[in-house]
PDB file of the backbone (N, CA, C, O) and the ligand in Angstrom, with CONECT records:
HET     ZN  A 101       1
ATOM      1  N   MET A   1      52.035 111.901 124.715  1.00  0.00           N
ATOM      2  CA  MET A   1      51.344 111.233 125.831  1.00  0.00           C
ATOM      3  C   MET A   1      52.370 110.792 126.886  1.00  0.00           C
ATOM      4  O   MET A   1      53.359 110.127 126.576  1.00  0.00           O
ATOM      5  N   SER A   2      52.110 111.174 128.111  1.00  0.00           N
ATOM      6  CA  SER A   2      53.084 110.806 129.139  1.00  0.00           C
ATOM      7  C   SER A   2      52.878 109.357 129.571  1.00  0.00           C
ATOM      8  O   SER A   2      51.815 108.769 129.375  1.00  0.00           O
ATOM      9  N   LEU A   3      53.923 108.810 130.159  1.00  0.00           N
ATOM     10  CA  LEU A   3      53.891 107.426 130.619  1.00  0.00           C
ATOM     11  C   LEU A   3      52.723 107.184 131.576  1.00  0.00           C
ATOM     12  O   LEU A   3      52.067 106.143 131.535  1.00  0.00           O
ATOM     13  N   SER A   4      52.479 108.191 132.454  1.00  0.00           N
ATOM     14  CA  SER A   4      51.443 108.000 133.466  1.00  0.00           C
ATOM     15  C   SER A   4      50.037 108.085 132.865  1.00  0.00           C
ATOM     16  O   SER A   4      49.073 107.614 133.468  1.00  0.00           O
ATOM     17  N   ASP A   5      49.924 108.687 131.674  1.00  0.00           N
ATOM     18  CA  ASP A   5      48.625 108.668 130.990  1.00  0.00           C
ATOM     19  C   ASP A   5      48.374 107.293 130.365  1.00  0.00           C
ATOM     20  O   ASP A   5      47.234 106.848 130.226  1.00  0.00           O
ATOM     21  N   ARG A   6      49.449 106.655 130.002  1.00  0.00           N
ATOM     22  CA  ARG A   6      49.342 105.430 129.233  1.00  0.00           C
ATOM     23  C   ARG A   6      49.358 104.172 130.100  1.00  0.00           C
ATOM     24  O   ARG A   6      48.753 103.161 129.743  1.00  0.00           O
ATOM     25  N   TYR A   7      50.053 104.233 131.242  1.00  0.00           N
ATOM     26  CA  TYR A   7      50.214 103.046 132.079  1.00  0.00           C
ATOM     27  C   TYR A   7      49.769 103.336 133.502  1.00  0.00           C
ATOM     28  O   TYR A   7      49.760 104.486 133.939  1.00  0.00           O
ATOM     29  N   HIS A   8      49.406 102.294 134.213  1.00  0.00           N
ATOM     30  CA  HIS A   8      49.022 102.431 135.619  1.00  0.00           C
ATOM     31  C   HIS A   8      50.273 102.416 136.492  1.00  0.00           C
ATOM     32  O   HIS A   8      50.634 101.383 137.057  1.00  0.00           O
ATOM     33  N   LEU A   9      50.931 103.569 136.597  1.00  0.00           N
ATOM     34  CA  LEU A   9      52.184 103.595 137.357  1.00  0.00           C
ATOM     35  C   LEU A   9      51.949 103.324 138.838  1.00  0.00           C
ATOM     36  O   LEU A   9      52.880 102.977 139.566  1.00  0.00           O
ATOM     37  N   GLU A  10      50.714 103.482 139.280  1.00  0.00           N
ATOM     38  CA  GLU A  10      50.426 103.211 140.693  1.00  0.00           C
ATOM     39  C   GLU A  10      50.524 101.712 141.009  1.00  0.00           C
ATOM     40  O   GLU A  10      50.531 101.316 142.175  1.00  0.00           O
ATOM     41  N   TYR A  11      50.597 100.886 139.959  1.00  0.00           N
ATOM     42  CA  TYR A  11      50.807  99.456 140.210  1.00  0.00           C
ATOM     43  C   TYR A  11      52.238  99.165 140.649  1.00  0.00           C
ATOM     44  O   TYR A  11      52.522  98.097 141.192  1.00  0.00           O
ATOM     45  N   LEU A  12      53.138 100.119 140.413  1.00  0.00           N
ATOM     46  CA  LEU A  12      54.513  99.957 140.883  1.00  0.00           C
ATOM     47  C   LEU A  12      54.552 100.221 142.377  1.00  0.00           C
ATOM     48  O   LEU A  12      54.169 101.294 142.842  1.00  0.00           O
ATOM     49  N   ARG A  13      55.014  99.240 143.114  1.00  0.00           N
ATOM     50  CA  ARG A  13      55.080  99.422 144.566  1.00  0.00           C
ATOM     51  C   ARG A  13      56.506  99.231 145.028  1.00  0.00           C
ATOM     52  O   ARG A  13      57.219  98.349 144.549  1.00  0.00           O
ATOM     53  N   ASN A  14      56.912 100.067 145.962  1.00  0.00           N
ATOM     54  CA  ASN A  14      58.212  99.892 146.594  1.00  0.00           C
ATOM     55  C   ASN A  14      57.970  99.288 147.969  1.00  0.00           C
ATOM     56  O   ASN A  14      57.613  99.976 148.926  1.00  0.00           O
ATOM     57  N   ARG A  15      58.173  98.001 148.031  1.00  0.00           N
ATOM     58  CA  ARG A  15      57.920  97.266 149.276  1.00  0.00           C
ATOM     59  C   ARG A  15      58.798  97.813 150.411  1.00  0.00           C
ATOM     60  O   ARG A  15      58.381  97.845 151.568  1.00  0.00           O
ATOM     61  N   THR A  16      60.017  98.242 150.063  1.00  0.00           N
ATOM     62  CA  THR A  16      60.904  98.820 151.077  1.00  0.00           C
ATOM     63  C   THR A  16      60.236 100.015 151.754  1.00  0.00           C
ATOM     64  O   THR A  16      60.262 100.130 152.979  1.00  0.00           O
ATOM     65  N   ALA A  17      59.637 100.906 150.954  1.00  0.00           N
ATOM     66  CA  ALA A  17      59.004 102.094 151.526  1.00  0.00           C
ATOM     67  C   ALA A  17      57.884 101.687 152.478  1.00  0.00           C
ATOM     68  O   ALA A  17      57.733 102.272 153.551  1.00  0.00           O
ATOM     69  N   GLU A  18      57.104 100.691 152.088  1.00  0.00           N
ATOM     70  CA  GLU A  18      56.019 100.246 152.955  1.00  0.00           C
ATOM     71  C   GLU A  18      56.565  99.704 154.284  1.00  0.00           C
ATOM     72  O   GLU A  18      55.997  99.951 155.347  1.00  0.00           O
ATOM     73  N   MET A  19      57.674  98.961 154.203  1.00  0.00           N
ATOM     74  CA  MET A  19      58.291  98.433 155.419  1.00  0.00           C
ATOM     75  C   MET A  19      58.864  99.553 156.287  1.00  0.00           C
ATOM     76  O   MET A  19      58.767  99.510 157.513  1.00  0.00           O
ATOM     77  N   VAL A  20      59.466 100.561 155.635  1.00  0.00           N
ATOM     78  CA  VAL A  20      60.038 101.693 156.375  1.00  0.00           C
ATOM     79  C   VAL A  20      58.928 102.458 157.112  1.00  0.00           C
ATOM     80  O   VAL A  20      59.090 102.812 158.280  1.00  0.00           O
ATOM     81  N   TYR A  21      57.808 102.711 156.435  1.00  0.00           N
ATOM     82  CA  TYR A  21      56.711 103.451 157.078  1.00  0.00           C
ATOM     83  C   TYR A  21      56.206 102.701 158.315  1.00  0.00           C
ATOM     84  O   TYR A  21      55.976 103.306 159.362  1.00  0.00           O
ATOM     85  N   LYS A  22      56.038 101.408 158.187  1.00  0.00           N
ATOM     86  CA  LYS A  22      55.561 100.594 159.309  1.00  0.00           C
ATOM     87  C   LYS A  22      56.539 100.628 160.482  1.00  0.00           C
ATOM     88  O   LYS A  22      56.146 100.743 161.643  1.00  0.00           O
ATOM     89  N   ARG A  23      57.825 100.524 160.140  1.00  0.00           N
ATOM     90  CA  ARG A  23      58.862 100.480 161.175  1.00  0.00           C
ATOM     91  C   ARG A  23      58.917 101.812 161.928  1.00  0.00           C
ATOM     92  O   ARG A  23      59.055 101.832 163.151  1.00  0.00           O
ATOM     93  N   VAL A  24      58.807 102.927 161.192  1.00  0.00           N
ATOM     94  CA  VAL A  24      58.877 104.251 161.822  1.00  0.00           C
ATOM     95  C   VAL A  24      57.631 104.492 162.675  1.00  0.00           C
ATOM     96  O   VAL A  24      57.710 105.113 163.734  1.00  0.00           O
ATOM     97  N   GLU A  25      56.488 104.001 162.212  1.00  0.00           N
ATOM     98  CA  GLU A  25      55.259 104.109 162.994  1.00  0.00           C
ATOM     99  C   GLU A  25      55.456 103.462 164.367  1.00  0.00           C
ATOM    100  O   GLU A  25      55.106 104.034 165.399  1.00  0.00           O
ATOM    101  N   GLN A  26      56.015 102.274 164.349  1.00  0.00           N
ATOM    102  CA  GLN A  26      56.287 101.541 165.588  1.00  0.00           C
ATOM    103  C   GLN A  26      57.326 102.300 166.427  1.00  0.00           C
ATOM    104  O   GLN A  26      57.181 102.414 167.645  1.00  0.00           O
ATOM    105  N   PHE A  27      58.364 102.814 165.776  1.00  0.00           N
ATOM    106  CA  PHE A  27      59.427 103.555 166.463  1.00  0.00           C
ATOM    107  C   PHE A  27      58.866 104.773 167.198  1.00  0.00           C
ATOM    108  O   PHE A  27      59.209 105.017 168.355  1.00  0.00           O
ATOM    109  N   LEU A  28      57.996 105.543 166.518  1.00  0.00           N
ATOM    110  CA  LEU A  28      57.438 106.758 167.134  1.00  0.00           C
ATOM    111  C   LEU A  28      56.593 106.406 168.348  1.00  0.00           C
ATOM    112  O   LEU A  28      56.524 107.157 169.321  1.00  0.00           O
ATOM    113  N   HIS A  29      55.953 105.247 168.267  1.00  0.00           N
ATOM    114  CA  HIS A  29      55.127 104.787 169.387  1.00  0.00           C
ATOM    115  C   HIS A  29      55.998 104.420 170.586  1.00  0.00           C
ATOM    116  O   HIS A  29      55.629 104.684 171.730  1.00  0.00           O
ATOM    117  N   GLU A  30      57.144 103.816 170.324  1.00  0.00           N
ATOM    118  CA  GLU A  30      58.025 103.333 171.402  1.00  0.00           C
ATOM    119  C   GLU A  30      58.986 104.399 171.914  1.00  0.00           C
ATOM    120  O   GLU A  30      59.479 104.305 173.039  1.00  0.00           O
ATOM    121  N   HIS A  31      59.259 105.429 171.080  1.00  0.00           N
ATOM    122  CA  HIS A  31      60.258 106.434 171.460  1.00  0.00           C
ATOM    123  C   HIS A  31      59.617 107.812 171.485  1.00  0.00           C
ATOM    124  O   HIS A  31      59.769 108.609 170.559  1.00  0.00           O
ATOM    125  N   ARG A  32      58.897 108.070 172.570  1.00  0.00           N
ATOM    126  CA  ARG A  32      58.177 109.342 172.703  1.00  0.00           C
ATOM    127  C   ARG A  32      59.144 110.518 172.785  1.00  0.00           C
ATOM    128  O   ARG A  32      58.741 111.664 172.587  1.00  0.00           O
ATOM    129  N   GLU A  33      60.413 110.246 173.076  1.00  0.00           N
ATOM    130  CA  GLU A  33      61.385 111.336 173.190  1.00  0.00           C
ATOM    131  C   GLU A  33      61.799 111.863 171.815  1.00  0.00           C
ATOM    132  O   GLU A  33      62.341 112.963 171.705  1.00  0.00           O
ATOM    133  N   PHE A  34      61.542 111.071 170.765  1.00  0.00           N
ATOM    134  CA  PHE A  34      61.895 111.534 169.423  1.00  0.00           C
ATOM    135  C   PHE A  34      60.879 112.594 168.988  1.00  0.00           C
ATOM    136  O   PHE A  34      59.673 112.395 169.134  1.00  0.00           O
ATOM    137  N   CYS A  35      61.372 113.731 168.449  1.00  0.00           N
ATOM    138  CA  CYS A  35      60.471 114.810 168.041  1.00  0.00           C
ATOM    139  C   CYS A  35      59.529 114.313 166.945  1.00  0.00           C
ATOM    140  O   CYS A  35      59.986 113.892 165.883  1.00  0.00           O
ATOM    141  N   PRO A  36      58.199 114.358 167.196  1.00  0.00           N
ATOM    142  CA  PRO A  36      57.253 113.826 166.217  1.00  0.00           C
ATOM    143  C   PRO A  36      56.747 114.872 165.224  1.00  0.00           C
ATOM    144  O   PRO A  36      55.756 114.634 164.533  1.00  0.00           O
ATOM    145  N   CYS A  37      57.417 116.034 165.143  1.00  0.00           N
ATOM    146  CA  CYS A  37      56.930 117.053 164.201  1.00  0.00           C
ATOM    147  C   CYS A  37      57.139 116.562 162.769  1.00  0.00           C
ATOM    148  O   CYS A  37      57.956 115.676 162.516  1.00  0.00           O
ATOM    149  N   GLU A  38      56.394 117.145 161.844  1.00  0.00           N
ATOM    150  CA  GLU A  38      56.419 116.667 160.467  1.00  0.00           C
ATOM    151  C   GLU A  38      57.817 116.734 159.856  1.00  0.00           C
ATOM    152  O   GLU A  38      58.241 115.812 159.159  1.00  0.00           O
ATOM    153  N   GLN A  39      58.526 117.826 160.119  1.00  0.00           N
ATOM    154  CA  GLN A  39      59.862 117.991 159.548  1.00  0.00           C
ATOM    155  C   GLN A  39      60.801 116.861 159.991  1.00  0.00           C
ATOM    156  O   GLN A  39      61.502 116.269 159.170  1.00  0.00           O
ATOM    157  N   CYS A  40      60.805 116.573 161.276  1.00  0.00           N
ATOM    158  CA  CYS A  40      61.718 115.549 161.787  1.00  0.00           C
ATOM    159  C   CYS A  40      61.345 114.160 161.280  1.00  0.00           C
ATOM    160  O   CYS A  40      62.225 113.371 160.935  1.00  0.00           O
ATOM    161  N   VAL A  41      60.061 113.858 161.233  1.00  0.00           N
ATOM    162  CA  VAL A  41      59.639 112.528 160.782  1.00  0.00           C
ATOM    163  C   VAL A  41      59.926 112.371 159.285  1.00  0.00           C
ATOM    164  O   VAL A  41      60.383 111.310 158.860  1.00  0.00           O
ATOM    165  N   LEU A  42      59.667 113.405 158.481  1.00  0.00           N
ATOM    166  CA  LEU A  42      59.963 113.316 157.046  1.00  0.00           C
ATOM    167  C   LEU A  42      61.465 113.229 156.811  1.00  0.00           C
ATOM    168  O   LEU A  42      61.909 112.501 155.923  1.00  0.00           O
ATOM    169  N   ASP A  43      62.254 113.965 157.596  1.00  0.00           N
ATOM    170  CA  ASP A  43      63.714 113.872 157.475  1.00  0.00           C
ATOM    171  C   ASP A  43      64.190 112.458 157.793  1.00  0.00           C
ATOM    172  O   ASP A  43      65.061 111.916 157.113  1.00  0.00           O
ATOM    173  N   LEU A  44      63.610 111.873 158.829  1.00  0.00           N
ATOM    174  CA  LEU A  44      63.983 110.501 159.204  1.00  0.00           C
ATOM    175  C   LEU A  44      63.615 109.524 158.082  1.00  0.00           C
ATOM    176  O   LEU A  44      64.410 108.651 157.732  1.00  0.00           O
ATOM    177  N   LEU A  45      62.417 109.672 157.521  1.00  0.00           N
ATOM    178  CA  LEU A  45      61.984 108.783 156.440  1.00  0.00           C
ATOM    179  C   LEU A  45      62.881 108.944 155.217  1.00  0.00           C
ATOM    180  O   LEU A  45      63.264 107.954 154.594  1.00  0.00           O
ATOM    181  N   ALA A  46      63.219 110.184 154.869  1.00  0.00           N
ATOM    182  CA  ALA A  46      64.070 110.424 153.699  1.00  0.00           C
ATOM    183  C   ALA A  46      65.443 109.798 153.907  1.00  0.00           C
ATOM    184  O   ALA A  46      65.994 109.171 153.003  1.00  0.00           O
ATOM    185  N   TYR A  47      65.988 109.974 155.102  1.00  0.00           N
ATOM    186  CA  TYR A  47      67.295 109.377 155.395  1.00  0.00           C
ATOM    187  C   TYR A  47      67.236 107.869 155.221  1.00  0.00           C
ATOM    188  O   TYR A  47      68.093 107.273 154.568  1.00  0.00           O
ATOM    189  N   MET A  48      66.233 107.269 155.802  1.00  0.00           N
ATOM    190  CA  MET A  48      66.129 105.810 155.740  1.00  0.00           C
ATOM    191  C   MET A  48      65.945 105.322 154.302  1.00  0.00           C
ATOM    192  O   MET A  48      66.596 104.368 153.877  1.00  0.00           O
ATOM    193  N   LEU A  49      65.053 105.983 153.557  1.00  0.00           N
ATOM    194  CA  LEU A  49      64.785 105.540 152.190  1.00  0.00           C
ATOM    195  C   LEU A  49      66.017 105.688 151.298  1.00  0.00           C
ATOM    196  O   LEU A  49      66.160 104.971 150.308  1.00  0.00           O
ATOM    197  N   ASN A  50      66.909 106.623 151.652  1.00  0.00           N
ATOM    198  CA  ASN A  50      68.151 106.795 150.884  1.00  0.00           C
ATOM    199  C   ASN A  50      69.215 105.785 151.273  1.00  0.00           C
ATOM    200  O   ASN A  50      70.226 105.658 150.583  1.00  0.00           O
ATOM    201  N   HIS A  51      69.005 105.065 152.365  1.00  0.00           N
ATOM    202  CA  HIS A  51      70.033 104.140 152.846  1.00  0.00           C
ATOM    203  C   HIS A  51      69.609 102.682 152.817  1.00  0.00           C
ATOM    204  O   HIS A  51      70.329 101.821 153.322  1.00  0.00           O
ATOM    205  N   VAL A  52      68.482 102.397 152.250  1.00  0.00           N
ATOM    206  CA  VAL A  52      67.994 101.018 152.202  1.00  0.00           C
ATOM    207  C   VAL A  52      67.702 100.668 150.740  1.00  0.00           C
ATOM    208  O   VAL A  52      67.180 101.497 149.995  1.00  0.00           O
ATOM    209  N   ASP A  53      68.036  99.456 150.337  1.00  0.00           N
ATOM    210  CA  ASP A  53      67.777  99.036 148.960  1.00  0.00           C
ATOM    211  C   ASP A  53      66.281  99.060 148.661  1.00  0.00           C
ATOM    212  O   ASP A  53      65.487  98.537 149.443  1.00  0.00           O
ATOM    213  N   PRO A  54      65.892  99.660 147.542  1.00  0.00           N
ATOM    214  CA  PRO A  54      64.475  99.609 147.162  1.00  0.00           C
ATOM    215  C   PRO A  54      64.109  98.214 146.681  1.00  0.00           C
ATOM    216  O   PRO A  54      64.963  97.466 146.206  1.00  0.00           O
ATOM    217  N   MET A  55      62.854  97.876 146.807  1.00  0.00           N
ATOM    218  CA  MET A  55      62.357  96.590 146.282  1.00  0.00           C
ATOM    219  C   MET A  55      61.083  96.875 145.490  1.00  0.00           C
ATOM    220  O   MET A  55      59.969  96.727 145.993  1.00  0.00           O
ATOM    221  N   TYR A  56      61.276  97.282 144.249  1.00  0.00           N
ATOM    222  CA  TYR A  56      60.110  97.580 143.428  1.00  0.00           C
ATOM    223  C   TYR A  56      59.531  96.314 142.834  1.00  0.00           C
ATOM    224  O   TYR A  56      60.251  95.375 142.494  1.00  0.00           O
ATOM    225  N   GLY A  57      58.247  96.310 142.720  1.00  0.00           N
ATOM    226  CA  GLY A  57      57.570  95.211 142.069  1.00  0.00           C
ATOM    227  C   GLY A  57      56.244  95.719 141.546  1.00  0.00           C
ATOM    228  O   GLY A  57      55.801  96.809 141.908  1.00  0.00           O
ATOM    229  N   THR A  58      55.619  94.942 140.708  1.00  0.00           N
ATOM    230  CA  THR A  58      54.282  95.308 140.249  1.00  0.00           C
ATOM    231  C   THR A  58      53.295  94.467 141.040  1.00  0.00           C
ATOM    232  O   THR A  58      53.430  93.247 141.133  1.00  0.00           O
ATOM    233  N   SER A  59      52.330  95.118 141.591  1.00  0.00           N
ATOM    234  CA  SER A  59      51.423  94.390 142.477  1.00  0.00           C
ATOM    235  C   SER A  59      50.667  93.313 141.723  1.00  0.00           C
ATOM    236  O   SER A  59      50.207  92.341 142.323  1.00  0.00           O
ATOM    237  N   LEU A  60      50.531  93.478 140.395  1.00  0.00           N
ATOM    238  CA  LEU A  60      49.766  92.491 139.631  1.00  0.00           C
ATOM    239  C   LEU A  60      50.568  91.232 139.328  1.00  0.00           C
ATOM    240  O   LEU A  60      50.065  90.114 139.449  1.00  0.00           O
ATOM    241  N   LEU A  61      51.827  91.432 138.931  1.00  0.00           N
ATOM    242  CA  LEU A  61      52.591  90.307 138.398  1.00  0.00           C
ATOM    243  C   LEU A  61      53.611  89.746 139.367  1.00  0.00           C
ATOM    244  O   LEU A  61      54.099  88.631 139.181  1.00  0.00           O
ATOM    245  N   ASP A  62      53.931  90.494 140.382  1.00  0.00           N
ATOM    246  CA  ASP A  62      55.101  90.175 141.189  1.00  0.00           C
ATOM    247  C   ASP A  62      54.760  90.234 142.679  1.00  0.00           C
ATOM    248  O   ASP A  62      55.145  91.180 143.366  1.00  0.00           O
ATOM    249  N   PRO A  63      54.050  89.241 143.176  1.00  0.00           N
ATOM    250  CA  PRO A  63      53.683  89.273 144.585  1.00  0.00           C
ATOM    251  C   PRO A  63      54.929  89.222 145.471  1.00  0.00           C
ATOM    252  O   PRO A  63      55.898  88.538 145.144  1.00  0.00           O
ATOM    253  N   PHE A  64      54.902  89.939 146.580  1.00  0.00           N
ATOM    254  CA  PHE A  64      56.068  89.964 147.460  1.00  0.00           C
ATOM    255  C   PHE A  64      56.113  88.728 148.326  1.00  0.00           C
ATOM    256  O   PHE A  64      55.090  88.199 148.762  1.00  0.00           O
ATOM    257  N   ASP A  65      57.337  88.287 148.560  1.00  0.00           N
ATOM    258  CA  ASP A  65      57.532  87.123 149.408  1.00  0.00           C
ATOM    259  C   ASP A  65      58.159  87.575 150.727  1.00  0.00           C
ATOM    260  O   ASP A  65      59.341  87.916 150.770  1.00  0.00           O
ATOM    261  N   PRO A  66      57.377  87.578 151.790  1.00  0.00           N
ATOM    262  CA  PRO A  66      57.876  88.119 153.048  1.00  0.00           C
ATOM    263  C   PRO A  66      59.016  87.296 153.646  1.00  0.00           C
ATOM    264  O   PRO A  66      59.706  87.771 154.548  1.00  0.00           O
ATOM    265  N   ASP A  67      59.224  86.083 153.165  1.00  0.00           N
ATOM    266  CA  ASP A  67      60.278  85.237 153.728  1.00  0.00           C
ATOM    267  C   ASP A  67      61.540  85.226 152.878  1.00  0.00           C
ATOM    268  O   ASP A  67      62.482  84.492 153.181  1.00  0.00           O
ATOM    269  N   SER A  68      61.573  86.017 151.832  1.00  0.00           N
ATOM    270  CA  SER A  68      62.725  85.962 150.946  1.00  0.00           C
ATOM    271  C   SER A  68      63.974  86.488 151.655  1.00  0.00           C
ATOM    272  O   SER A  68      63.897  87.300 152.578  1.00  0.00           O
ATOM    273  N   ALA A  69      65.120  85.998 151.194  1.00  0.00           N
ATOM    274  CA  ALA A  69      66.392  86.434 151.778  1.00  0.00           C
ATOM    275  C   ALA A  69      66.561  87.933 151.587  1.00  0.00           C
ATOM    276  O   ALA A  69      67.085  88.624 152.460  1.00  0.00           O
ATOM    277  N   LYS A  70      66.115  88.428 150.445  1.00  0.00           N
ATOM    278  CA  LYS A  70      66.248  89.858 150.160  1.00  0.00           C
ATOM    279  C   LYS A  70      65.464  90.685 151.177  1.00  0.00           C
ATOM    280  O   LYS A  70      65.960  91.686 151.694  1.00  0.00           O
ATOM    281  N   GLU A  71      64.240  90.255 151.453  1.00  0.00           N
ATOM    282  CA  GLU A  71      63.429  91.015 152.395  1.00  0.00           C
ATOM    283  C   GLU A  71      64.049  91.002 153.799  1.00  0.00           C
ATOM    284  O   GLU A  71      63.989  91.997 154.522  1.00  0.00           O
ATOM    285  N   GLN A  72      64.639  89.874 154.170  1.00  0.00           N
ATOM    286  CA  GLN A  72      65.293  89.810 155.480  1.00  0.00           C
ATOM    287  C   GLN A  72      66.502  90.733 155.534  1.00  0.00           C
ATOM    288  O   GLN A  72      66.769  91.357 156.561  1.00  0.00           O
ATOM    289  N   ARG A  73      67.239  90.819 154.418  1.00  0.00           N
ATOM    290  CA  ARG A  73      68.394  91.717 154.361  1.00  0.00           C
ATOM    291  C   ARG A  73      67.922  93.165 154.475  1.00  0.00           C
ATOM    292  O   ARG A  73      68.541  93.970 155.170  1.00  0.00           O
ATOM    293  N   VAL A  74      66.832  93.491 153.793  1.00  0.00           N
ATOM    294  CA  VAL A  74      66.301  94.854 153.838  1.00  0.00           C
ATOM    295  C   VAL A  74      65.832  95.196 155.255  1.00  0.00           C
ATOM    296  O   VAL A  74      65.995  96.327 155.712  1.00  0.00           O
ATOM    297  N   ARG A  75      65.253  94.214 155.941  1.00  0.00           N
ATOM    298  CA  ARG A  75      64.811  94.429 157.315  1.00  0.00           C
ATOM    299  C   ARG A  75      65.986  94.851 158.205  1.00  0.00           C
ATOM    300  O   ARG A  75      65.844  95.732 159.053  1.00  0.00           O
ATOM    301  N   ILE A  76      67.135  94.221 158.006  1.00  0.00           N
ATOM    302  CA  ILE A  76      68.330  94.568 158.778  1.00  0.00           C
ATOM    303  C   ILE A  76      68.811  95.966 158.400  1.00  0.00           C
ATOM    304  O   ILE A  76      69.179  96.756 159.268  1.00  0.00           O
ATOM    305  N   GLN A  77      68.806  96.269 157.096  1.00  0.00           N
ATOM    306  CA  GLN A  77      69.192  97.606 156.640  1.00  0.00           C
ATOM    307  C   GLN A  77      68.281  98.669 157.261  1.00  0.00           C
ATOM    308  O   GLN A  77      68.741  99.746 157.640  1.00  0.00           O
ATOM    309  N   ILE A  78      67.000  98.358 157.360  1.00  0.00           N
ATOM    310  CA  ILE A  78      66.043  99.323 157.909  1.00  0.00           C
ATOM    311  C   ILE A  78      66.371  99.631 159.365  1.00  0.00           C
ATOM    312  O   ILE A  78      66.324 100.788 159.782  1.00  0.00           O
ATOM    313  N   ASP A  79      66.700  98.603 160.135  1.00  0.00           N
ATOM    314  CA  ASP A  79      67.023  98.835 161.549  1.00  0.00           C
ATOM    315  C   ASP A  79      68.289  99.679 161.703  1.00  0.00           C
ATOM    316  O   ASP A  79      68.357 100.557 162.563  1.00  0.00           O
ATOM    317  N   LEU A  80      69.291  99.403 160.860  1.00  0.00           N
ATOM    318  CA  LEU A  80      70.526 100.196 160.913  1.00  0.00           C
ATOM    319  C   LEU A  80      70.251 101.639 160.493  1.00  0.00           C
ATOM    320  O   LEU A  80      70.740 102.573 161.128  1.00  0.00           O
ATOM    321  N   ALA A  81      69.477 101.826 159.433  1.00  0.00           N
ATOM    322  CA  ALA A  81      69.164 103.172 158.937  1.00  0.00           C
ATOM    323  C   ALA A  81      68.323 103.945 159.959  1.00  0.00           C
ATOM    324  O   ALA A  81      68.456 105.162 160.093  1.00  0.00           O
ATOM    325  N   LEU A  82      67.471 103.235 160.664  1.00  0.00           N
ATOM    326  CA  LEU A  82      66.642 103.886 161.681  1.00  0.00           C
ATOM    327  C   LEU A  82      67.511 104.409 162.822  1.00  0.00           C
ATOM    328  O   LEU A  82      67.332 105.537 163.281  1.00  0.00           O
ATOM    329  N   LYS A  83      68.449 103.587 163.272  1.00  0.00           N
ATOM    330  CA  LYS A  83      69.351 104.023 164.353  1.00  0.00           C
ATOM    331  C   LYS A  83      70.151 105.245 163.937  1.00  0.00           C
ATOM    332  O   LYS A  83      70.180 106.249 164.648  1.00  0.00           O
ATOM    333  N   ALA A  84      70.802 105.157 162.778  1.00  0.00           N
ATOM    334  CA  ALA A  84      71.657 106.255 162.312  1.00  0.00           C
ATOM    335  C   ALA A  84      70.826 107.496 161.997  1.00  0.00           C
ATOM    336  O   ALA A  84      71.214 108.612 162.343  1.00  0.00           O
ATOM    337  N   GLY A  85      69.680 107.299 161.339  1.00  0.00           N
ATOM    338  CA  GLY A  85      68.836 108.424 160.954  1.00  0.00           C
ATOM    339  C   GLY A  85      68.253 109.139 162.160  1.00  0.00           C
ATOM    340  O   GLY A  85      68.216 110.369 162.197  1.00  0.00           O
ATOM    341  N   ALA A  86      67.801 108.383 163.137  1.00  0.00           N
ATOM    342  CA  ALA A  86      67.209 108.999 164.336  1.00  0.00           C
ATOM    343  C   ALA A  86      68.271 109.804 165.092  1.00  0.00           C
ATOM    344  O   ALA A  86      67.987 110.873 165.632  1.00  0.00           O
ATOM    345  N   ARG A  87      69.488 109.278 165.121  1.00  0.00           N
ATOM    346  CA  ARG A  87      70.572 110.003 165.800  1.00  0.00           C
ATOM    347  C   ARG A  87      70.853 111.314 165.054  1.00  0.00           C
ATOM    348  O   ARG A  87      70.985 112.371 165.670  1.00  0.00           O
ATOM    349  N   LYS A  88      70.942 111.231 163.736  1.00  0.00           N
ATOM    350  CA  LYS A  88      71.255 112.413 162.926  1.00  0.00           C
ATOM    351  C   LYS A  88      70.177 113.487 163.083  1.00  0.00           C
ATOM    352  O   LYS A  88      70.490 114.660 163.289  1.00  0.00           O
ATOM    353  N   VAL A  89      68.913 113.086 162.986  1.00  0.00           N
ATOM    354  CA  VAL A  89      67.818 114.062 163.069  1.00  0.00           C
ATOM    355  C   VAL A  89      67.769 114.676 164.475  1.00  0.00           C
ATOM    356  O   VAL A  89      67.499 115.868 164.623  1.00  0.00           O
ATOM    357  N   THR A  90      68.029 113.867 165.499  1.00  0.00           N
ATOM    358  CA  THR A  90      67.986 114.367 166.862  1.00  0.00           C
ATOM    359  C   THR A  90      69.130 115.354 167.125  1.00  0.00           C
ATOM    360  O   THR A  90      68.951 116.363 167.807  1.00  0.00           O
ATOM    361  N   GLU A  91      70.307 115.044 166.571  1.00  0.00           N
ATOM    362  CA  GLU A  91      71.464 115.910 166.819  1.00  0.00           C
ATOM    363  C   GLU A  91      71.405 117.198 166.009  1.00  0.00           C
ATOM    364  O   GLU A  91      71.824 118.251 166.491  1.00  0.00           O
ATOM    365  N   THR A  92      70.893 117.126 164.790  1.00  0.00           N
ATOM    366  CA  THR A  92      70.808 118.323 163.944  1.00  0.00           C
ATOM    367  C   THR A  92      69.416 118.444 163.319  1.00  0.00           C
ATOM    368  O   THR A  92      69.248 118.250 162.115  1.00  0.00           O
ATOM    369  N   PRO A  93      68.418 118.768 164.154  1.00  0.00           N
ATOM    370  CA  PRO A  93      67.044 118.862 163.644  1.00  0.00           C
ATOM    371  C   PRO A  93      66.870 120.061 162.713  1.00  0.00           C
ATOM    372  O   PRO A  93      67.506 121.099 162.896  1.00  0.00           O
ATOM    373  N   ASN A  94      66.005 119.906 161.718  1.00  0.00           N
ATOM    374  CA  ASN A  94      65.722 120.996 160.772  1.00  0.00           C
ATOM    375  C   ASN A  94      64.511 121.821 161.184  1.00  0.00           C
ATOM    376  O   ASN A  94      64.204 122.826 160.542  1.00  0.00           O
ATOM    377  N   HIS A  95      63.816 121.413 162.249  1.00  0.00           N
ATOM    378  CA  HIS A  95      62.684 122.230 162.678  1.00  0.00           C
ATOM    379  C   HIS A  95      63.208 123.528 163.297  1.00  0.00           C
ATOM    380  O   HIS A  95      64.389 123.615 163.633  1.00  0.00           O
ATOM    381  N   ASN A  96      62.358 124.523 163.449  1.00  0.00           N
ATOM    382  CA  ASN A  96      62.745 125.831 164.002  1.00  0.00           C
ATOM    383  C   ASN A  96      63.776 126.547 163.145  1.00  0.00           C
ATOM    384  O   ASN A  96      64.479 127.436 163.626  1.00  0.00           O
ATOM    385  N   LYS A  97      63.871 126.160 161.864  1.00  0.00           N
ATOM    386  CA  LYS A  97      64.867 126.859 161.045  1.00  0.00           C
ATOM    387  C   LYS A  97      64.202 128.023 160.346  1.00  0.00           C
ATOM    388  O   LYS A  97      64.857 128.752 159.601  1.00  0.00           O
TER     389      LYS A  97
HETATM  390 ZN    ZN A 101      60.973 118.252 165.084  1.00  0.00          ZN2+
END
């Protein structure tokens, strides 16, 4: 029996990923010059998720605290990763390959 048959793995949430998705949504709205094709946006998300600390929790037992020092640190990491990631994707896009 696999773990996912036995446990509700969907209760595991990565708060960092949720914050990254929201931030990129806002970024795409504000920066129309950034290529919005699926490849570029997924590349940007992958870059960011690889450069920001994950914050896993269980939605049942571990409510997130939006004011925690950790969350504020992650917010700063997200902004830095967004700048670097957007530059990288823009300079060497994988679309049209
Ligand atoms: Zn593109």
